[in-house]
Structure formats: structure tokens, C-alpha cells
N, C-alpha and C positions, 0 to 999 in steps of 0.2 A: 119760556124757560133763562132761568137767570143762574147765571152763571159766578162766582167769584170769584177775585182779580187772577187766581193762578190759572186756576181753569180756562179762562182767555188769553191767557199771556200763550198757553196750550196750546189752544189755537190759531192763533196767530203765527207762530212759529208752523204747524203743521200747513199752515197754505203756505207761506218763506217755502219751505223746504220741499211744492211739487213745483219752483219754480227754479230751486237755484242747487243746480250738481256740481261736486267736488269731480277734477281730474287730476292726474297725474300729472297732466301740461299747466293746468289750472285749480290747487285746490282750494278747499272750502275754509274759509278760516272763521272759527265755529266761534264766538264771544257767547259764554258765561256769566253771566254777573251772580253774585249772589248776597244777602246782606254782609259777608265778610270777604270774602275774596273773589277776584275774578278771574279767571279762566280762557285762555285763548288756543286753540288744538288748529293745526293743516292739517286738511281730511283727505284723503280720495275716496270717494265715496264706489268709482268703481270697482279698488280691488277692497276695498273694505275696512282701511288702510289709517291707521294715524300716523301720518309723515312727519307732524313734531309739537312740541307743544313746549308753550307758559304757565306759571301760575303765580300767584302770590301766596301759597300755602307758609313757607318757609320766610317770608319776610318780615312777617310780625306786624304788619303796617296797617295803616288804618285803607279802611275801600273806599279813595275819593277820586275826586280828580288827579291830585297829587300824582297816586300810585298810580293811576292807568295811565297817565304818562308815559308810568316807568314801564308798565309791563306793552305797550305796544313800541318803545323801543328794542322788549328782550326780546319781545316775537317779530319781531325788524330783524333782528340779529338770529338769530334761532333757525329764522326764513332761510337767511343768505348761508349760514352754514349747510344748511340740508339740500342748496342748492335751488331756491324757487324763491321765486320774482315777481310772479301774472300770481294773486290770487280773486278768487270771487267771495264776500262779503258775508257772511249772516250772523244775524244780529241775534237772533235767538229769540222771537218772537219782544225782545224788548224795544222801545222808539230809540229811532236812530238819532239820542242826544245826550249830556250828563256824558257818562264815564266812557256810554260804546262808541260817541263820536273820537271823544282823548283818546281814546284807542286806535280807533283806524288812523284818522289823522295823524297822531305822533309813528305810525305803524309806514304812513305815507312818509311825509318829513324825513322815514331815517332809512328811506329806498327801496320801501316795497309797492307794486304795483298795482293798482283794485280795478275792475273792471266788469262791466256793465252787462248782466244774463245776455244783450242778446248780439254782444261781441264775438266775431269768431276769431281763434285761438289764431289761426292764420294769420290772417289781418292784421293781426295786433304784434306778428312778430314779424313785420315787414318792417 
């Protein structure tokens, strides 16, 4: 079976989502990147609710590394306003480099904490 690039990314994302789950204490930071725009959502999968989001839709800027840095900083700011400090990253089936990595790195630099999927939230808050 041969899949095109879009189908391969969707398969990777499904495999990734089997391991990553957002909760109210540690929401999922879902990153979506298209050719024209970037989106970041903070999702509580238990309640099936989006807690906060940011996007480049109204910015009118190019979809490049510099804009990704701004989106990461915006995402951290929006998360802090909603009281979110600890997240797990959902890269959406994309490789962790380029724009995805820049969004995460700038969000961490702005004060957001990223956890591993195996870290217990109770241990992390100590």
C-alpha cells in the first residue's frame, strides 16, 4: 500500500494520539501548521473542550520561523491568562523541527512547561 504525504502524516498523527492525552491539569498543546497559517490549541481531552488558542489568521504574516516564534510566545501568554502552566505537546504528525520546534521552544522560553508522557503530574508539581 502506498500512501501520499498527507495520508502518511495522518497515520503518524493517529499513532501519536494513542500515547498523548490532555487533561485539565496538563492540557494537550495541539500544533497545526498549514502552508499559509499556524494554529496552537490547548485541549482538555477528558472534557473534550478547547481551553485556549492562538493563530496567525489575522496577522497577515508569512508562515516562517520568525512568525512561529511569535506564535509560540502568544501561545504561552494565552495559556498563562487561562492558568495553564504545564502542557504535553501534540505535534500533529509533523517532524519535531523547523516551525514546530520553534513554536515549542519559544513557548518554553516564555514560561510554559512541557512534560513527558510518562511523568506523573503529582510528582511534577512537587
